[in-house]
C-alpha positions, -999 to +999 in steps of 0.1 A: +000-001+000+016+033-012+005+067+001+006+093-026+010+128-014-007+155-036+001+191-035-023+218-043-033+254-037-057+257-007-085+276-024-120+260-028-115+255-065-081+241-063-093+215-036-123+207-056-105+199-089-077+182-069-106+159-055-117+152-090-083+141-101-079+119-070-112+103-078-101+095-113-068+080-101-085+057-075-107+044-102-077+038-124-059+020-094-089+000-087-090-012-123-053-020-123-051-038-090-028-012-078-031-005-038-025+032-029-040+058-006-041+096-015-033+124+010-036+163+000-010+187+013-022+224+009+005+246-002+003+286-003+020+302-034+032+337-039+001+344-060-022+335-031-003+357-006-002+389-027-039+400-034-038+436-032-017+440-065-027+432-101-011+399-114+007+421-141+024+442-113+034+412-092+056+401-122+076+369-127+065+335-138+049+306-117+031+328-093+008+299-085+031+270-088+067+277-076+062+267-040+042+237-051+069+227-075+097+231-047+078+207-025+078+182-054+115+187-061+121+182-022+101+148-020+076+163+002+048+155-022+046+129-052+024+148-077+008+183-080-025+194-095-022+228-113-045+249-134-027+244-167-028+282-175-008+288-143+022+266-154+050+283-171+063+272-204+098+262-190+097+233-168+113+231-134+145+209-131+136+173-130+098+177-132+073+167-159+037+172-167+027+135-163-010+140-174-034+165-189-069+152-181-099+158-205-103+196-207-134+213-192-149+243-212-121+266-220-142+297-226-144+329-205-179+333-189-196+368-182-215+370-148-239+399-146-265+414-124-292+406-149-282+412-185-276+382-207-248+392-231-218+417-232-238+438-257-265+445-232-243+459-206-250+495-201-227+522-215-197+527-194-203+495-173-177+485-148-163+449-155-140+432-130-111+409-142-077+398-130-066+393-168-050+416-190-059+393-219-096+396-211-093+434-206-079+438-241-103+418-259-133+432-239-122+469-246-115+460-282-151+448-286-165+477-262-142+507-257-168+523-235-164+497-208-145+506-175-124+473-168-111+473-133-087+448-115-103+421-096-081+396-076-090+369-053-106+334-051-135+325-076-160+328-048-147+361-035-146+375-069-183+365-072-191+381-041-174+415-051-197+415-080-224+428-055-203+443-028-181+465-049-207+477-073-195+460-105-219+456-133-202+422-143-171+401-137-154+377-162-141+343-149-130+311-165-160+290-172-141+259-163-138+270-126-176+278-123-183+243-139-161+224-116-175+241-086-211+234-098-219+271-102-229+270-140-261+287-129-243+318-122-231+322-159-249+349-177-231+345-211-202+325-224-177+346-244-169+329-276-133+326-288-142+346-318-148+375-291-123+366-265-096+339-270-089+321-238-058+319-219-032+292-229-043+259-213-075+275-197-100+248-190-072+220-186-053+208-156-016+198-155-006+169-132+031+173-125+054+147-110+091+139-108+106+125-141+125+099-122+094+084-103+086+056-125+055+047-105+040+079-107+050+085-145+031+053-153+001+059-131-005+095-143+000+083-180-031+064-176-051+096-167-038+115-197-062+127-225-043+127-255-066+151-274-065+177-248-026+170-242-021+178-281-042+210-280-024+222-248+010+214-264+002+238-294-009+266-272+021+264-249+046+263-279+029+296-289+032+311-257+069+298-252+079+315-286+064+349-275+078+343-240+047+356-224+031+356-190+005+371-169+022+406-176+011+408-212-022+402-230-018+367-248-043+341-257-044+309-276-069+281-282-064+250-301-090+223-312-088+192-331-100+195-366-102+160-379-075+142-397-065+104-391-062+091-356-026+085-358-021+121-372-047+145-360-051+180-374-053+210-352-065+246-355-049+271-334-062+308-329-040+332-310-040+369-300-018+395-288-029+430-279-022+461-256-042+461-223-063+491-234-076+470-265-057+489-291-034+471-316-053+438-311-037+411-334-053+378-342-042+349-364-052+313-370-033+283-383-040+247-389-014+218-390-005+184-375+025+191-354+014+210-322+049+225-315+055+234-350+018+249-352+024+271-321+056+282-334+041+290-369+013+310-354+037+330-331+059+339-360+029+351-380+019+376-353+055+386-347+057+396-384+027+419-376+044+435-348+035+414-318+070+415-304+068+453-301+033+453-284+046+426-260+078+445-252+056+477-246+032+458-223+062+443-203+078+476-199+044+491-187+038+465-162+073+470-147+068+508-143 
């Protein structure tokens, strides 16, 4: 009987999605005749500690994973459950993404006080979001909106919709779905309007590359279609060297092809936080890494590198 120690953030959403992963692994273990138990270890990250500053001002990468990865490297935990959009492109030494489970809805969701679409919000409506990516695309669609920073856990951000006088807040639909709060969603923002964050809706299950037991176990949880899509998105992000300080989004979907060589369609965006200079491109291909690189180069050719440099400099000032 092996006890598997699972590291996660301590928010209600993080614990809920970790519970889903553990339930799936228990089922896999039962079917394979593997005897093991699971114990959750809650870890506070830098992103959890600093809530009075926008993510773009906190800076750096791995705001929500670094301390968890350190515990994994130190042998304090055997696996970690991350929201994939929080995981930096560059992997920490000795660690691998052992599984990417099936993705939940990757779209952004609009939560309002009564209207049913972005178009129906009143002129000059106040919208809360923690994401420069969302802000850029919302302002490109509705320049009249007043987009304001909104940090905190998913439940606290929903509470602030009423307490702090916002007309709407925008959150990842996946988090609301995992918490069983779909009824709070007023409208889903389609990727044509608001391209999601890289990896949004997907989880990344991390382990030590040298832990053969965990590598094998997590491999049974991996959802290949989701993993391929996320690989394309992350290759795009890696080429642009982006993080939460700059508005970048990417969304990949399988677009047919043979089972042995599926085709992917990848849409990506780069823009300024005020919604100006918004660039979008779409490409299709079979190799996820090559596709992500091709899309990034197409946006760079249109000036994305200059926009990202401006955004990063503004975030640091």
